[in-house]
C-alpha positions in Angstrom: 38.3 24.1 50.7 38.1 25.2 47.1 37.5 28.8 46.2 33.9 28.5 45.2 33.1 26.7 48.5 34.9 29.4 50.4 33.0 32.2 48.7 29.7 30.4 49.3 30.6 30.0 53.0 31.5 33.7 53.3 28.2 34.7 51.8 26.3 32.3 54.0 28.0 33.2 57.2 27.9 37.0 56.8 24.5 38.8 56.6 26.2 41.7 54.8 29.5 41.2 52.9 31.2 43.6 50.5 33.7 42.2 47.9 35.8 45.2 47.0 39.2 46.4 45.9 41.0 47.4 49.0 39.4 47.8 52.4 36.7 50.2 53.8 39.5 52.2 55.4 41.8 52.1 52.4 39.8 51.4 49.3 41.9 50.9 46.1 39.4 52.3 43.6 36.7 55.0 43.5 33.8 52.6 43.0 34.9 50.5 46.0 35.4 53.7 48.0 31.9 54.9 47.3 30.3 51.5 47.9 32.0 51.1 51.3 31.0 54.6 52.3 27.4 53.8 51.5 27.5 50.5 53.4 29.3 52.1 56.4 26.6 54.8 56.5 24.1 52.2 57.7 26.1 52.2 60.9 26.1 48.5 61.4 29.0 46.0 61.2 29.6 44.2 57.9 32.2 41.9 56.5 34.4 42.7 53.5 36.9 40.8 51.3 39.7 42.6 49.6 39.8 40.9 46.2 43.2 42.4 45.5 44.6 40.2 48.2 42.5 37.2 47.0 43.1 36.7 43.3 41.2 33.3 43.4 38.1 35.0 44.7 38.5 37.8 42.2 38.5 35.3 39.4 35.8 33.0 40.7 33.1 35.3 42.2 32.0 36.9 38.9 31.2 33.5 37.5 29.2 32.5 40.7 27.4 35.9 40.8 26.9 36.3 37.1 28.2 39.8 37.8 31.5 40.8 36.1 32.6 43.8 38.2 33.6 44.8 41.7 32.5 45.9 44.2 29.7 43.5 44.9 27.4 43.8 47.9 25.7 40.7 49.1 22.9 40.9 51.7 21.5 37.7 53.3 22.9 35.6 50.5 21.6 37.7 47.7 23.7 39.8 45.3 22.4 43.4 45.6 24.8 44.8 43.0 27.7 47.1 42.5 28.4 50.8 43.1 25.8 52.3 40.7 23.0 50.2 42.1 24.0 51.0 45.7 24.1 54.8 44.9 20.6 54.5 43.4 19.3 52.5 46.4 20.8 55.0 48.8 19.3 57.9 47.0 15.9 56.2 47.2 16.3 55.5 50.9 16.3 51.7 50.3 19.9 50.7 51.1 20.2 51.6 54.8 17.0 49.8 55.9 18.0 46.7 53.9 21.4 46.5 55.6 20.0 47.2 59.0 17.3 44.6 58.7 19.8 42.0 57.5 22.1 42.6 60.5 19.3 42.7 63.1 17.6 39.6 61.9 
């Protein structure tokens, strides 16, 4: 399977997936740390991909998403955004319900 197909499959099969540097338990950058904290605060399971362990995904996903940076949160096949957007959504009380609804659907 080529990298683009793999990414599309990951996004399709996981209602919530975070592409990040490192892992939720051991993030490798401040933005990924904050993004994973916000997603974990929803209290539901989610998938993640450590792009540092997957250089092909790191190179390909920005082109697919038309979003150049990481982390990237995808919910139900839609790119939600990166750290700044997640912080803003969390402050407005929008992020947790979005994630909960995606997982419970």
